[in-house]
Every structure is written in structure tokens, then in C-alpha cells.
N, C-alpha and C positions, 0 to 999 in steps of 0.2 A: 589605152583609149580604145583600141580595136575590140577588146574583150567587152568593154562597157557597152560598145555599139551593138555587138552581137546578142548580148543579154537583153537590151532594150528593143532590138528587132524581134527577138523571139516572143517578148511579152506583147508586143503590138501585133504580131502574127497570130498569137493565141487569141487575142480579141477578135481579129479578122475571121479566124476559124468558127468562133462562136456566132459571129454575124452570119456566116454562110450557113451554119447549122439552123439558125433562126429562119433564114430565108427558105430553107428546104423543109420546114415543118409542114405537117399536113394542115389543110384549111378546112374550117368548118363550113363556111360558105364564102361567097364572093365579096362579103363586106369585110372580112378580115384584111388588114393591111399586109403588104408584102413583108415588111419588117415590123415585127411585134411591138417594138418600142414606140411606134406612132399610133398605137391604140390610144383612144381618149381615156382609157382607164389607167395608163401609165403616166406618172408624173413628168414634168418637163426636164428635170435635171439629167436623166439617163439620156435624153435625146441631145442635150447640149454636150455631153461627153462623146456621144457617137460622132456628132459634127466636128468636135475638136480633134477626135482621132482621125477622121477623114482629112481634115485640114492639115494635120501633121503629116500624113502619107503624101499630100501634095507638096508640102515643103520639102519632104525627103527627095521627091522626084526632081524638084527644082535644084536642090543641092547636089544631086547626082549630075544634073546637066552642067551645073557650075564646075564640078570637078572634071567632067569630060572637056569642058571648054579650056580649063586651065592647062590641061596636057598638051593642047595644041598651041598654046601661047608660049612666048619666050620670056621666062622669068629666072631669076637666080634661085639656086637651090634653097637659100635661107627664105626668100619670099614665098617660094612654093610650099615649104614646110609650114610656114606661118599661116598661109591661107587654107592649107589642107586641115590644120588643127582648128582653125575657126569654123570651117564647114562641118567638121566632125562634132563640135560643140553644138552647132545649130541643129544638126540631125539628132543628136541626143536629146536635146530639149523638146524638139518636135515630137519625138516618140514617147516621151515620158511625161511631159507636162499635162497632156490631156487627163491622165489618170488622177491627177492632183485636184481636178475641178470638184469632184464630189466631196472630198473631206474638207477642202478649203471653204466651200459653200456652207457646209454643215457647221463648221466652227464659227463662221462669221454670223450665222444664223442663231448660234447658241453660245453667246459670249459669257453668260453667267455660268453655265456648266464648264466652260473652257477655263475660266479663272478658278473655279472651285477645284478642278482636277490638277492644276499646276503645282501646288505644294506637294501632294502625295506622289505624283509621278516624278517630280524633281528629286524627291528624297530617294525614291527607288532607283533613279538613274545614278545618283551619287553612290548609292550602296553597291551597285553593280560595278561602278568604276573602282571602288575600293576592294572588290573581290580579287584584284590582281595584286599579289604580294611582292612581286619583283618588278620587272620592267612592265610599264603600263602602255596600253594603246593611247596615242595622244588623244587628248579630250576633243579636239576638233573632228577626229574620225569617229568618235562615240557620238558626238552630237549629229554628225552627218548621217550615221545609220539610224539613229533616233528619228531624224527628220524624214528620212526615206520611209520609215514605218508609218509615220504620221500621214504623209501625203501620197506617195507612190504605192507602197504595199497595200494600204487600206484601200485607197481608190481602185487599184487593179483588182483586188479581191472582190470589192463591192460591185464592180462593173461586170466581172465574170458571174458573180452570183445572180445579178439581175437578168443577165442573158439567160441563164439556166432556168430561173423561175418563170421566164416568159415563154420559153419554148417547151419546157418539160411536160406540162399538162396536155399539150397536143400530141406528143410522142406517146404518153401513157394513157391516151384516150381510150384504148381498147381493153384496158385492165378490168373493167367491170363497172361497179357502182362508184359513186363519188368518193366514198370513204377509201376504197381500195386505191383509186387514182391518187388521192391525197397522201396516202401512206407511201406508195412508191415514189412520188415526187419528193416528199420530204426525206425519205431514205437516200435517194440520189443526192439531194441537197447537202446532206451531212458529209458525204464523200467528195462531193464537188467542191465544197468549201474547203475541206481539209487539204486537197491537193492544190488548188489555185491560191488560197491565202498563204500557204506555206511557201509556194513558189515565189510569190511576190515579195515575202519577207526575206527568203534566202537569197534572192537576186541581189538584193542590196549588200548582204554581207559578202557574197561572192565577188561583187565588184571591188570591195575594199580589199579583200584577200588578194585579188589579183593585181590591183593598180598600186596598192600600198603594202606589198608583200613583206618588205623589210620591218614593218611595224607589227606584223602577225607572227606570234611566236609559237602557235600550236593550238592545242585544245583549249587552253585557258583563254586566249585571245578570242577564239571561236565562240566559246560560251558567252563572253561578255559582249561581243559585238551582236550575237543573235539575241540575247536578253535585251539589249538596248533597242533593237529593231522591234521586238515583240512588245516592249513598253511603249514605243510610239504608236504601234497599231492599237494596242489596248487603249491608249489615251484618246485617239480619234473615235474609236468605237464607243467608248464610255460617253463622250461628248454627244455622239449621235443618239445613243439609247436614252441618255438623261433628257435629251430635248424632244424625244418622240412624244406624241399627244396621249398615246396609250400606256406609257411607261410610268412607273413610280421612280422619279429621280433620286430619292433618298435611298431606295433599295438598290438602285443600279450603282450608286456611288459605294455603298456598303460592300456589295459583292465584287465589284470590278476594281475599285481603287483602294480597298482596305483589305478584306479576306483574300481575295484572289488576285491581288496585284502582281505577285511573283509567280503565279500559276498561269494556266490558260495560255494565251498568246506568247506571254514571256517564256514559259516553259518550253513550249513546242518550238519556238525560234531558237531558243538557247540549245535545244537537242540538235537541230539542223545545223546551227553554227558550230557545234562540237565536231561534226562530220566535216565541215569545210576547214576547220582548224587543223584537224588531224591530217587532212590531205596536204596541208602546208609542210608537214613533217615527213612525207613520204616522198621517195626519190622516183619510184616506179609509176609510170603513168596509169597502168591498169589499177594498181592499188589505190591511186588518188581517185580514179573514178568510182571504185567500189566504195570507198570511204564517204564520198559525197552522196551517192546513191543510198546508202544505208542510212545516213543522216536524214535524207529527205523522206524515205519510206517510214522511218521511226516517227518523225515529226507529223507527217500527214496522217499516218495511221493512228498516232495518239489524238490528233484533233478530231478526226472522223468518230474515233471510239468514244471520245469525251461527249461529242455531240449526241451520239446515240444513247449513251448512258444517261445523260441528263434528261432526254426525252422520256426514257423509260421511268426514271425517278419522278418526272412530272406526272406521269399517269399513275404511278403508284401512290403519289401524295394525294391524288384526288380521292382515294378510298379512305383516307386518314382525316379525321376531323381535327386538325390541328389548329391551335391558336396562331393568329397571324403574326404576333410579335414573336412567339416561340419558334415559329417556322423560319422567320427572317434571321433570328439571332443564333439558333441552334441548329435547326434541321438543315437549312440550306448550307451553312458552313461545314456541317458533317458530311453532307453529300459531296461537297467540293473536296473535302480532305480524302474522302474515300476513292473518288474517281480521278482526281488530279494530283493527289499527294505523291503517288508513285513516280509521276513524271517530274515533279519538283525534286524528289529525292534522286532520280536519275541524273539530272543535269548537275546537281550538287556533288554527286559522286564522281562524275566525270571530271568536274572542276577540281575536286580534291586530288585526284589522281594526277591530273595534268600539273598541278602545283608541286606535287611530290617529285614528278619527273623533272620538272624544271629546276627545282632546288638541287636535285643530285647532279644534273647536268652543269649547273653554275658552279657548284662546289668543285667539281673536277677542273674546270677551266680557270677558276680563281687560284686554285692551288698551283697551277702552271704559271700564271700570270705573276703572282707574288714571288714565285721562285726565280723569275727572270731578273728581278732587281731594278726593273725600269722606273719604278717610283710611282706609276699611275695608280696602282692599288697595292697597299701594304697588307701584312698578315692581319693586323688589327682592323683595318677597313674591311678586309674580305669577311671576317666574322660578323662585323656590323651589317654588311650588305646581306648576308644570309639569314639575318634574324629581323623580320619585320618589327617585332616588339622593341628590339634594341635600337633600330633606326628611328622609331617613333619616340623613344625615351630621349635619344640624342638631340632630335629636332626640338623637342619641347625645352630641354635644358638650354640649348643654344638660343631659343626664342626668349626665354626668361632672362638669360644673362646678357645677351648682346643685341637683342632687338630683331625687328622684322627683316631688315636688310640681310643679317647674317643668316637668319633662318631660310631666306630665299636662296642664298648662296650655297648653303650646305645641301639643301633640297636638289638645286641644280646639279651640284657635284655628285650626289648619290645617283641621280638619273643618268648622268653621263657615264659613271662607273658601271652601272647595270646595263647601259647601252653597249658598252665595250664587252662585257662579260657575256651578254646574250649573242653579240655578234660572233664572238670566239666560239661559243657553243654551236651556233648554227654552222660555222666552218668546220668544226671538228666532226660534224655529222654529214658534211657535203650537201648542206642546204643553204649555203650563202646566197644572199641575193645580189644580183649584178649591180643594183643601184645603191647598195649599201656603202657607206664611206670606208676608206681604207683604215686598217687598224691603227697605223701611225697617226693619222688625222684624229682619230677618237683619242688616242693617248695624248696628244699634244693639247687637245681641248680639256682634257682632265687636268693636266699640269697647269694650264692657264687659270682654270677655275680654282685650283688650290692656291695659286697666287693671288686671286681675287677675294677669297674668303675673308670676311672681316673679323677674324679671330687670330690671335697669335698662334702660330703653328705648334708651339709647345703646349698651350693650353688646349688646342684642338685635339692633339694626340692624347692628352690626359683624360679629356672628357670622353673620347671614343674608347679608351682603355676601360674606363669605369662603366660604359655602356655595355 
């Protein structure tokens, strides 16, 4: 919880720094408001976010006073711990919820676009979950990171971008003519968005990797969690762009929910997630910091470069008298393939390498486990566990012969066996999580599940052998 609070505090502090930069901006005349968001040219919603953040800071101060008061009162350790946890949750909500105002309002205001985007994004999220061939991150954590991307990451990135677009023209006012000022502002905006939007997405993945470390197995888990966060961000941004008065909603859906669904934000966040997942596998603190930093630099750099390239392609396209239909169906997807295809290939390559490493590690520990003769995992079961295709065939066979109840039991059995094998793999590398269950507890759970499987033991072994 402390790590989550630190991350939330840093995000809120970054918003505060942007506020201070805006306050210090050069003023054209006395009619300029002290805070640029209070200009009549700025919509109301950014001011709502600002006041929500200020209210959150006030709540944090009150929570700090409550914590100080608790230390001078006589309470049992259990009561003190329970109250401390409650105060921490209040502080976490006060720091993060203000960022969700913008995306929440956008989606409520564009319910049609919201509903249209649900099937495509839901299918992509399911595909991301299926990328994991062995032990999988629990679905609730995947949904949590997706939700973070929708509300917190998108709201944080949008809020920071609004601040920049408000004060940047004042700081670049001496650049020369209007076109030169606009060029410098937009160039800075591309890099500003790359930094803060990726920080917002990566923060959610980092919280999951820290608080739920036992469910994160390395690069594979990091890529999956990052991609889920990116899908959430892309979902919220698509709804916003489809609802914009000046946008063509059909084109926005085509580019963001069809052609580029697994690229753009999904790819950038997956790359950052790979760095965070790699840090889970490293024992040296310095190496972990380097892995996280490299993931962030790669993601933010890819994001900024993509923004620059697309702007350059947009200018180049103005010189080409292209048919609008051909532009939408051929030219724009081709530009996307050229500029973002390498980033998609990069995170897929990291995923593939992570899966290979995972398979090799599991094969080693499964060989030791089967040789122990404990009965939790047999030789035949080990070969099935190491082959996703054979596991799928076995589940389909069980479903056809014995029904849905037996299918669920065999699925739970495989999950428990992979849980044990993955835990043994982490222990063999000196990466065991202190909150992970004891090995004997995991073995007893597997034996209990074997007794509960609604298939005669002889038949189950026969089906597994044929698989």
C-alpha cells in the first residue's frame, strides 16, 4: 500500500508542478488570469479537475491530521492497523480520483461511442489475456489495469496535456511569427504527451507489480498488464475523439479500434510493461531500476516519435491529391504499419522470448517435482502442462465427455499445478515472493482438486496420455 501511495503522490505532485509552471508563465497584459485554466476560452471541465485535485490535497492534509491524532490516542495494535489502512485508502482515492473526472464525463457524454467500442476492445482484452500460455495473471488484475488505463492514466495524461497547451504559447512567445510559435508548441506537445501519458499508464502496471508481485512472473506478465492498460487508455481516447464535433467518428473507429487497436497506446504501454516485468526477475536493485528506466524511455520515445512521424506524414499527404476512401482504407493503415509496426513487432518479440524462458524454467522444475513422487504432478501431467495445445485438446475432450462441471475442475487443476510450478521456478532463481503460499499448501490444494475432479482417475489418466 505504501508503494501505491508514493506513486499516487508523485502523480499528484506532477500536476502541482504543472500548476506552478502555469502560474509563472509570462503575462501578455493585466487581463490574463493568474491561472490560465480560468480563461474564458478554456472549457469548464479542466477547472473541475483542478478544484477536484485541490480538494484531494485538502483531504490528504485532514488524513495526515487524523493519523497524527491516532498516534497520541490509546488503541490496540489491531485497531491502529485497521484505521491506518482505512486512512491510506482514503488518501489513495483523494489523490487519484480527480484524474478520473475528465474520462468519466467524456464517456457519459458519448454513450453511443462508448457502446460501439466495447466489443472491439473487449475482444482485444481477451486476446491479450490469451497471450499467456502458462500461468496467467488473474483476470481481476487484468481488468484493474484496464480500468486504470481508462480512468486514471487517460485522465492524468489529458490533464497534463491541457496544462502544457495552456502555458506553452506564453513561454514560446519570443520564437518569432505565429507559425514558428505553433511549430515549437506542437513539437513540445508531442514529447510532453509521450512522457506523461506513458508515466500514467506505467504507474498502474507498477502498482500491480509491487502489490501483487506473486502473480507477476516476468516479461510476459509485464507485457500483458501493459497492453491491458494501453487498451484502456485507447478505449477512453477513442470515445473522446469519436464524440468530438470536428471528428469523423467512423474514421476514428476504423483507425483506433480496428487497424491500430493493438498498436499505438497498446504497444507503448506493453513495451513499458515489459521493462517492469523484467525488473520482477532481477535480484539486484540497480538492475531493476535500469530495466524500468529503459522500458520507460523506450515507451515514451516511441510515443513521441510516432507523434512526430504522423504529423510529418500529414503534411506530406497534403501534397498528394488522394481519394478520401483510398486514403482511409489504404494510405492511413500503410502509414500506421510503417511507423508503429516496429513497436508492435518489438513487444511481440519480447513476449515470445519471455514465453520461451518461462517454458524452459518450468520444464526444469517440473522434472524435479515429478521425480519427487509426491503425486501433485505426474510425468504425463507435466508434459500436458508444458504444451498449451495439448491442454486445450484435453479440456475440449473433457467438456465433450463429462460436461461443464468437469471442464471447470480440470481447468482449476491445471491452474493450481502451474501455480506450483511457477512458484518453484521463482524459488529456484531466488525470486520467491514473501506472500506466496507455502509449497506444501499448494501441493495439498492440487491433491484436493484431483480428488474433486468429476472424472474417474483411470479415464483421466488415459485422456491425458492421449493428449
